C-alpha positions as a Python dict, from the first residue, in 0.01 Angstrom:
ca = {
    (1, 'M'): (0, 0, 0),
    (2, 'N'): (-74, 373, 5),
    (3, 'P'): (255, 561, -44),
    (4, 'F'): (113, 875, 118),
    (5, 'E'): (79, 682, 443),
    (6, 'I'): (446, 576, 446),
    (7, 'K'): (679, 823, 614),
    (8, 'P'): (1007, 840, 420),
    (9, 'D'): (1344, 903, 583),
    (10, 'M'): (1399, 1263, 475),
    (11, 'K'): (1717, 1297, 685),
    (12, 'S'): (1912, 1071, 449),
    (13, 'G'): (1869, 1324, 168),
    (14, 'L'): (1836, 1272, -206),
    (15, 'F'): (2191, 1303, -337),
    (16, 'I'): (2463, 1040, -360),
    (17, 'D'): (2838, 1043, -424),
    (18, 'W'): (3004, 928, -747),
    (19, 'E'): (3088, 584, -612),
    (20, 'K'): (2724, 505, -538),
    (21, 'F'): (2628, 672, -863),
    (22, 'W'): (2796, 399, -1067),
    (23, 'V'): (2612, 64, -1082),
    (24, 'A'): (2761, -222, -1282),
    (25, 'P'): (2573, -303, -1605),
    (26, 'Y'): (2388, -629, -1652),
    (27, 'N'): (2538, -916, -1852),
    (28, 'K'): (2360, -915, -2188),
    (29, 'N'): (2404, -1291, -2226),
    (30, 'E'): (2253, -1371, -1888),
    (31, 'V'): (1996, -1099, -1820),
    (32, 'N'): (1631, -1199, -1803),
    (33, 'P'): (1442, -1030, -2091),
    (34, 'Y'): (1200, -869, -1848),
    (35, 'T'): (1480, -732, -1632),
    (36, 'R'): (1603, -555, -1946),
    (37, 'T'): (1255, -425, -2028),
    (38, 'R'): (1196, -304, -1671),
    (39, 'I'): (1517, -103, -1693),
    (40, 'I'): (1407, 48, -2025),
    (41, 'L'): (1064, 127, -1878),
    (42, 'M'): (1204, 305, -1574),
    (43, 'N'): (1465, 491, -1778),
    (44, 'G'): (1181, 630, -1989),
    (45, 'T'): (974, 711, -1681),
    (46, 'E'): (1260, 911, -1532),
    (47, 'F'): (1316, 1088, -1864),
    (48, 'E'): (948, 1191, -1869),
    (49, 'N'): (969, 1326, -1515),
    (50, 'V'): (1284, 1525, -1584),
    (51, 'W'): (1138, 1694, -1890),
    (52, 'F'): (801, 1753, -1728),
    (53, 'S'): (989, 1920, -1444),
    (54, 'H'): (1183, 2143, -1685),
    (55, 'Q'): (860, 2249, -1856),
    (56, 'F'): (698, 2317, -1518),
    (57, 'S'): (991, 2537, -1418),
    (58, 'R'): (979, 2728, -1747),
    (59, 'N'): (610, 2801, -1689),
    (60, 'S'): (646, 2928, -1333),
    (61, 'A'): (744, 3278, -1219),
    (62, 'D'): (799, 3178, -855),
    (63, 'N'): (1171, 3123, -801),
    (64, 'E'): (1127, 2954, -464),
    (65, 'L'): (891, 2702, -623),
    (66, 'R'): (1136, 2656, -910),
    (67, 'R'): (1411, 2580, -658),
    (68, 'R'): (1201, 2309, -499),
    (69, 'I'): (1124, 2159, -839),
    (70, 'A'): (1495, 2173, -933),
    (71, 'F'): (1574, 1992, -607),
    (72, 'I'): (1355, 1698, -706),
    (73, 'R'): (1475, 1712, -1067),
    (74, 'R'): (1841, 1674, -971),
    (75, 'S'): (1754, 1353, -791),
    (76, 'E'): (1551, 1233, -1091),
    (77, 'Q'): (1852, 1300, -1313),
    (78, 'Q'): (2067, 1082, -1089),
    (79, 'Q'): (1816, 800, -1118),
    (80, 'Q'): (1794, 830, -1496),
    (81, 'K'): (2172, 822, -1537),
    (82, 'I'): (2204, 513, -1317),
    (83, 'L'): (1936, 330, -1515),
    (84, 'A'): (2071, 433, -1857),
    (85, 'H'): (2415, 294, -1771),
    (86, 'L'): (2281, -45, -1670),
    (87, 'K'): (2288, -120, -2044),
    (88, 'P'): (2628, -283, -2111),
    (89, 'E'): (2861, -144, -2374),
    (90, 'D'): (2866, -473, -2567),
    (91, 'E'): (2489, -470, -2618),
    (92, 'S'): (2435, -315, -2959),
    (93, 'A'): (2177, -45, -3023),
    (94, 'L'): (1983, -294, -3235),
    (95, 'E'): (1985, -560, -2963),
    (96, 'H'): (1863, -293, -2723),
    (97, 'T'): (1594, -199, -2973),
    (98, 'I'): (1453, -552, -2948),
    (99, 'G'): (1413, -486, -2575),
    (100, 'Y'): (1228, -162, -2649),
    (101, 'E'): (980, -336, -2875),
    (102, 'Q'): (932, -634, -2645),
    (103, 'L'): (855, -384, -2369),
    (104, 'A'): (610, -202, -2596),
    (105, 'V'): (424, -524, -2677),
    (106, 'D'): (403, -678, -2332),
    (107, 'L'): (355, -353, -2140),
    (108, 'T'): (75, -242, -2374),
    (109, 'A'): (-98, -579, -2357),
    (110, 'H'): (-73, -590, -1978),
    (111, 'L'): (-220, -242, -1936),
    (112, 'A'): (-495, -308, -2191),
    (113, 'K'): (-610, -606, -1987),
    (114, 'R'): (-634, -397, -1670),
    (115, 'V'): (-785, -58, -1758),
    (116, 'D'): (-1152, 35, -1717),
    (117, 'D'): (-1177, 327, -1959),
    (118, 'A'): (-1283, 225, -2310),
    (119, 'D'): (-1087, 508, -2474),
    (120, 'I'): (-764, 405, -2302),
    (121, 'K'): (-815, 37, -2381),
    (122, 'G'): (-896, 119, -2743),
    (123, 'A'): (-577, 322, -2781),
    (124, 'L'): (-368, 48, -2622),
    (125, 'D'): (-511, -232, -2836),
    (126, 'F'): (-474, -22, -3149),
    (127, 'A'): (-106, 66, -3104),
    (128, 'L'): (-24, -282, -2971),
    (129, 'L'): (-40, -433, -3320),
    (130, 'E'): (193, -166, -3455),
    (131, 'D'): (464, -217, -3194),
    (132, 'F'): (423, -591, -3251),
    (133, 'D'): (501, -541, -3620),
    (134, 'H'): (800, -320, -3536),
    (135, 'L'): (943, -603, -3326),
    (136, 'Y'): (916, -833, -3630),
    (137, 'R'): (1090, -589, -3865),
    (138, 'Y'): (1375, -502, -3631),
    (139, 'S'): (1421, -872, -3559),
    (140, 'D'): (1462, -949, -3930),
    (141, 'Y'): (1705, -659, -3961),
    (142, 'L'): (1903, -796, -3666),
    (143, 'E'): (1918, -1146, -3817),
    (144, 'G'): (2001, -1011, -4160),
    (145, 'T'): (2291, -794, -4039),
    (146, 'S'): (2437, -1006, -3759),
    (147, 'G'): (2287, -1355, -3782),
    (148, 'E'): (2155, -1314, -3427),
    (149, 'H'): (1807, -1447, -3353),
    (150, 'A'): (1586, -1208, -3157),
    (151, 'E'): (1400, -1512, -3024),
    (152, 'K'): (1687, -1550, -2777),
    (153, 'L'): (1670, -1185, -2672),
    (154, 'V'): (1296, -1201, -2600),
    (155, 'G'): (1337, -1537, -2427),
    (156, 'G'): (1060, -1697, -2631),
    (157, 'Y'): (807, -1495, -2430),
    (158, 'T'): (697, -1272, -2719),
    (159, 'E'): (622, -1392, -3072),
    (160, 'I'): (804, -1243, -3370),
    (161, 'M'): (583, -1225, -3678),
    (162, 'P'): (398, -959, -3880),
    (163, 'G'): (131, -753, -3708),
    (164, 'R'): (-52, -466, -3874),
    (165, 'P'): (207, -392, -4147),
    (166, 'T'): (417, -85, -4075),
    (167, 'I'): (319, 77, -4405),
    (168, 'S'): (-37, 88, -4273),
    (169, 'H'): (67, 285, -3965),
    (170, 'H'): (132, 608, -4151),
    (171, 'R'): (-171, 827, -4076),
    (172, 'H'): (-264, 1194, -4088),
    (173, 'P'): (-189, 1377, -3760),
    (174, 'Y'): (-556, 1472, -3723),
    (175, 'D'): (-632, 1104, -3662),
    (176, 'S'): (-384, 1066, -3375),
    (177, 'I'): (-589, 1259, -3117),
    (178, 'R'): (-805, 1067, -2867),
    (179, 'H'): (-1065, 1158, -2605),
    (180, 'S'): (-894, 1284, -2290),
    (181, 'M'): (-978, 1191, -1932),
    (182, 'K'): (-1117, 1543, -1877),
    (183, 'G'): (-1434, 1529, -1668),
    (184, 'K'): (-1413, 1156, -1612),
    (185, 'C'): (-1401, 989, -1270),
    (186, 'S'): (-1096, 795, -1379),
    (187, 'S'): (-989, 493, -1180),
    (188, 'T'): (-642, 485, -1029),
    (189, 'M'): (-545, 215, -1279),
    (190, 'D'): (-658, 429, -1573),
    (191, 'I'): (-450, 724, -1449),
    (192, 'L'): (-149, 500, -1403),
    (193, 'A'): (-186, 330, -1741),
    (194, 'A'): (-220, 651, -1942),
    (195, 'N'): (83, 807, -1777),
    (196, 'V'): (297, 493, -1792),
    (197, 'I'): (237, 422, -2159),
    (198, 'T'): (289, 787, -2259),
    (199, 'A'): (631, 792, -2093),
    (200, 'A'): (729, 452, -2234),
    (201, 'E'): (638, 540, -2593),
    (202, 'Q'): (806, 879, -2559),
    (203, 'Q'): (1128, 706, -2456),
    (204, 'T'): (1104, 480, -2762),
    (205, 'M'): (1041, 777, -2990),
    (206, 'N'): (1343, 961, -2849),
    (207, 'Y'): (1568, 654, -2870),
    (208, 'Y'): (1487, 595, -3236),
    (209, 'M'): (1509, 966, -3315),
    (210, 'N'): (1866, 975, -3185),
    (211, 'T'): (1975, 628, -3297),
    (212, 'A'): (1875, 686, -3660),
    (213, 'A'): (2136, 956, -3718),
    (214, 'L'): (2411, 744, -3559),
    (215, 'W'): (2343, 430, -3763),
    (216, 'P'): (2628, 330, -4000),
    (217, 'D'): (2426, 229, -4310),
    (218, 'E'): (2143, 385, -4506),
    (219, 'M'): (1902, 93, -4469),
    (220, 'G'): (1921, 102, -4090),
    (221, 'R'): (1900, 482, -4077),
    (222, 'R'): (1588, 481, -4293),
    (223, 'L'): (1428, 196, -4096),
    (224, 'Y'): (1476, 379, -3765),
    (225, 'Q'): (1361, 702, -3928),
    (226, 'E'): (1035, 549, -4052),
    (227, 'I'): (945, 360, -3735),
    (228, 'G'): (1048, 663, -3527),
    (229, 'M'): (779, 861, -3707),
    (230, 'V'): (520, 601, -3607),
    (231, 'E'): (636, 622, -3246),
    (232, 'E'): (569, 996, -3258),
    (233, 'Q'): (210, 916, -3357),
    (234, 'H'): (185, 684, -3058),
    (235, 'V'): (314, 952, -2821),
    (236, 'T'): (58, 1197, -2961),
    (237, 'Q'): (-218, 940, -2920),
    (238, 'Y'): (-132, 843, -2563),
    (239, 'G'): (-53, 1197, -2451),
    (240, 'S'): (-395, 1312, -2571),
    (241, 'L'): (-558, 1069, -2324),
    (242, 'L'): (-425, 1260, -2022),
    (243, 'D'): (-637, 1509, -1830),
    (244, 'P'): (-553, 1857, -1971),
    (245, 'C'): (-724, 2035, -1683),
    (246, 'M'): (-481, 1930, -1411),
    (247, 'T'): (-260, 2204, -1268),
    (248, 'W'): (119, 2180, -1287),
    (249, 'L'): (138, 2086, -918),
    (250, 'E'): (-135, 1826, -951),
    (251, 'N'): (57, 1680, -1243),
    (252, 'L'): (377, 1681, -1040),
    (253, 'L'): (203, 1477, -772),
    (254, 'V'): (69, 1228, -1027),
    (255, 'H'): (412, 1190, -1188),
    (256, 'Q'): (570, 1102, -854),
    (257, 'Y'): (286, 866, -765),
    (258, 'V'): (325, 683, -1097),
    (259, 'E'): (697, 640, -1031),
    (260, 'C'): (634, 506, -682),
    (261, 'W'): (394, 244, -818),
    (262, 'L'): (631, 144, -1096),
    (263, 'Y'): (938, 107, -873),
    (264, 'W'): (731, -89, -623),
    (265, 'S'): (608, -309, -910),
    (266, 'C'): (964, -362, -1032),
    (267, 'Y'): (1075, -460, -682),
    (268, 'E'): (784, -701, -639),
    (269, 'T'): (840, -876, -973),
    (270, 'E'): (1219, -865, -1024),
    (271, 'C'): (1410, -1195, -1039),
    (272, 'D'): (1764, -1050, -1028),
    (273, 'L'): (1851, -990, -661),
    (274, 'R'): (2108, -720, -736),
    (275, 'I'): (1866, -524, -953),
    (276, 'R'): (1588, -586, -702),
    (277, 'R'): (1790, -401, -437),
    (278, 'L'): (1828, -114, -682),
    (279, 'W'): (1451, -99, -734),
    (280, 'N'): (1402, -74, -358),
    (281, 'F'): (1657, 209, -337),
    (282, 'M'): (1479, 392, -618),
    (283, 'F'): (1141, 342, -451),
    (284, 'E'): (1268, 502, -130),
    (285, 'L'): (1388, 804, -329),
    (286, 'E'): (1051, 833, -502),
    (287, 'L'): (868, 830, -170),
    (288, 'K'): (1066, 1141, -78),
    (289, 'H'): (983, 1305, -411),
    (290, 'L'): (616, 1221, -364),
    (291, 'H'): (600, 1374, -17),
    (292, 'I'): (776, 1690, -135),
    (293, 'A'): (521, 1717, -418),
    (294, 'R'): (239, 1664, -168),
    (295, 'D'): (373, 1946, 51),
    (296, 'L'): (406, 2182, -247),
    (297, 'L'): (47, 2110, -347),
    (298, 'R'): (-70, 2198, 4),
    (299, 'Q'): (146, 2509, 25),
    (300, 'Y'): (65, 2662, -312),
    (301, 'E'): (-285, 2537, -395),
    (302, 'K'): (-424, 2444, -50),
    (303, 'K'): (-512, 2098, -178),
    (304, 'D'): (-454, 1757, -30),
    (305, 'W'): (-330, 1457, -225),
    (306, 'N'): (-667, 1279, -214),
    (307, 'Q'): (-826, 1562, -412),
    (308, 'V'): (-601, 1456, -701),
    (309, 'I'): (-580, 1080, -645),
    (310, 'P'): (-888, 984, -442),
    (311, 'N'): (-784, 621, -407),
    (312, 'A'): (-407, 608, -371),
    (313, 'Q'): (-397, 245, -259),
    (314, 'F'): (-165, 78, -509),
    (315, 'P'): (-333, -159, -755),
    (316, 'S'): (-157, -494, -788),
    (317, 'P'): (192, -466, -941),
    (318, 'L'): (255, -410, -1307),
    (319, 'V'): (378, -743, -1442),
    (320, 'L'): (589, -782, -1755),
    (321, 'E'): (522, -1132, -1882),
    (322, 'S'): (423, -1327, -2192),
    (323, 'N'): (99, -1211, -2358),
    (324, 'I'): (100, -1431, -2665),
    (325, 'E'): (-267, -1531, -2659),
    (326, 'Y'): (-390, -1177, -2592),
    (327, 'V'): (-184, -1033, -2879),
    (328, 'R'): (-308, -1307, -3112),
    (329, 'C'): (-669, -1228, -3025),
    (330, 'I'): (-629, -854, -3090),
    (331, 'L'): (-437, -925, -3411),
    (332, 'K'): (-704, -1159, -3545),
    (333, 'N'): (-993, -922, -3471),
    (334, 'T'): (-854, -573, -3537),
    (335, 'V'): (-561, -597, -3779),
    (336, 'N'): (-752, -398, -4044),
    (337, 'N'): (-843, -111, -3814),
    (338, 'T'): (-722, 243, -3866),
    (339, 'A'): (-795, 566, -3682),
    (340, 'K'): (-1069, 807, -3784),
    (341, 'R'): (-1045, 1112, -3559),
    (342, 'E'): (-1110, 981, -3205),
    (343, 'N'): (-1244, 645, -3321),
    (344, 'Y'): (-1128, 329, -3500),
    (345, 'V'): (-1276, 189, -3819),
    (346, 'D'): (-1218, -111, -4042),
    (347, 'V'): (-1030, 36, -4335),
    (348, 'R'): (-1186, -215, -4574),
    (349, 'Y'): (-1527, -56, -4529),
    (350, 'D'): (-1470, 296, -4396),
    (351, 'A'): (-1130, 430, -4499),
    (352, 'P'): (-1098, 795, -4390),
    (353, 'D'): (-1012, 1048, -4661),
    (354, 'T'): (-729, 1176, -4443),
    (355, 'F'): (-578, 825, -4427),
    (356, 'I'): (-599, 775, -4804),
    (357, 'E'): (-449, 1116, -4882),
    (358, 'Y'): (-165, 1083, -4632),
    (359, 'Q'): (-80, 732, -4747),
    (360, 'R'): (-57, 847, -5109),
    (361, 'K'): (158, 1141, -5009),
    (362, 'V'): (420, 952, -4805),
    (363, 'N'): (413, 592, -4934),
    (364, 'E'): (443, 626, -5310),
    (365, 'P'): (644, 479, -5463),
    (366, 'L'): (622, 172, -5239),
    (367, 'K'): (985, 79, -5300),
    (368, 'N'): (1086, 378, -5085),
    (369, 'V'): (903, 249, -4777),
    (370, 'M'): (1203, 97, -4600),
    (371, 'S'): (1014, -114, -4345),
    (372, 'H'): (882, -322, -4635),
    (373, 'A'): (1156, -280, -4894),
    (374, 'F'): (1398, -423, -4639),
    (375, 'I'): (1182, -732, -4574),
    (376, 'E'): (1151, -792, -4946),
    (377, 'E'): (1529, -771, -4980),
    (378, 'Y'): (1572, -1009, -4687),
    (379, 'I'): (1334, -1260, -4848),
    (380, 'R'): (1515, -1239, -5183),
    (381, 'K'): (1840, -1328, -5009),
    (382, 'N'): (1709, -1593, -4770),
    (383, 'G'): (1399, -1738, -4938),
    (384, 'K'): (1171, -1649, -4648),
    (385, 'D'): (1152, -1405, -4359),
    (386, 'Y'): (1267, -1464, -4001),
    (387, 'R'): (995, -1541, -3746),
    (388, 'F'): (935, -1698, -3408),
    (389, 'E'): (578, -1832, -3394),
    (390, 'V'): (405, -2077, -3162),
    (391, 'A'): (139, -2130, -3433),
    (392, 'P'): (56, -1986, -3777),
    (393, 'N'): (-27, -1618, -3784),
    (394, 'P'): (-396, -1571, -3690),
    (395, 'V'): (-438, -1347, -3996),
    (396, 'P'): (-433, -1571, -4309),
    (397, 'E'): (-301, -1289, -4530),
    (398, 'L'): (9, -1260, -4310),
    (399, 'R'): (111, -1628, -4315),
    (400, 'D'): (309, -1625, -4641),
    (401, 'R'): (675, -1603, -4544),
    (402, 'T'): (794, -1553, -4901),
    (403, 'M'): (619, -1218, -4967),
    (404, 'D'): (563, -907, -4757),
    (405, 'N'): (199, -799, -4746),
    (406, 'V'): (140, -424, -4790),
    (407, 'C'): (-239, -438, -4818),
    (408, 'V'): (-356, -549, -4474),
    (409, 'G'): (-475, -234, -4304),
    (410, 'R'): (-474, -31, -4628),
    (411, 'Q'): (-678, -235, -4878),
    (412, 'P'): (-841, 62, -5059),
    (413, 'L'): (-495, 170, -5176),
    (414, 'C'): (-399, -166, -5321),
    (415, 'G'): (-654, -244, -5591),
    (416, 'N'): (-559, -590, -5715),
    (417, 'R'): (-205, -565, -5581),
    (418, 'N'): (-131, -768, -5271),
    (419, 'M'): (246, -719, -5253),
    (420, 'I'): (523, -480, -5342),
}
């Protein structure tokens, strides 16, 4: 499918009344885990488009162009509000957080398996192990505070066990920048992947940033605060992959194209018939946005869509599904990697000075690092941590369920110490 070759029904307009605006939330006890994660993904995608549109408007002096952008943006706001309210009121913020991290793991793994560009794949594989570890820590916090097992929330599709320990994620900002797609003949899938993952991680960063201040106890506030800082690193990393030489109007076109592909993917892979109809409705709206963006590009820059996206034929749909074996492989082979400027190195043999200095600045004393202090407290109370594994952890150092390892991924800082 090439969305530029489909003529949308522009007569039906973009705006809806309040009755159509309200869509009943899903049932948290019955929803498929990947229906929940698709909703989170598209909520984040709409959020990205709204804020990109605001920034575009603030950087334009042409009021007629700003009106056209505002026209699209109002429709995007409607979509975002509909998606955000699909979350039911009885689903706690922490339960919803498990959905965010399951999305991060399985979306990242799926994209990593499909991209061509080595820089994009490297960034995806690197951050994958960090989101995987976040899922483990939030899951233990959920079990410890409510007795609820996250295994049920993820449907058994995603394992819950330590990845690269969260304490090892804290890096100097200089080491979060990657090589951009500038000057590359990027494939359509690479363009899609870089934009999709940037929006998804940005949504996670924003959710944690806002949730932390609303949390009722200090432990939870500090856990969200710490992991939220890591998500900011991920947004910086993924955002730096994008092509910085694209014009605002070219970027507008790409944003709308990405949304079209994602809504089409959601429609093609959704199992809930009610939500599937919603994805189709959203796709039809995005087709209209895309064609407006195409017309603006022609009007203001005298460019056609294929000068921005040479091959606009949709790749096969994005599929959210179990990636257990892929995650295990990346975990086994790269758990000790850290970032060194635009590259990745094994910290056991080539620890960057920036990494060592930043770790010493923010992580000492270790008892103040909540992502690990909490697990240690959980183990003291329960004898072992909470996990859902189909087999022992592929990293031998991470198999001990009675102690939380703080050395994997940061060995030069540990000396002879293996634990807190």
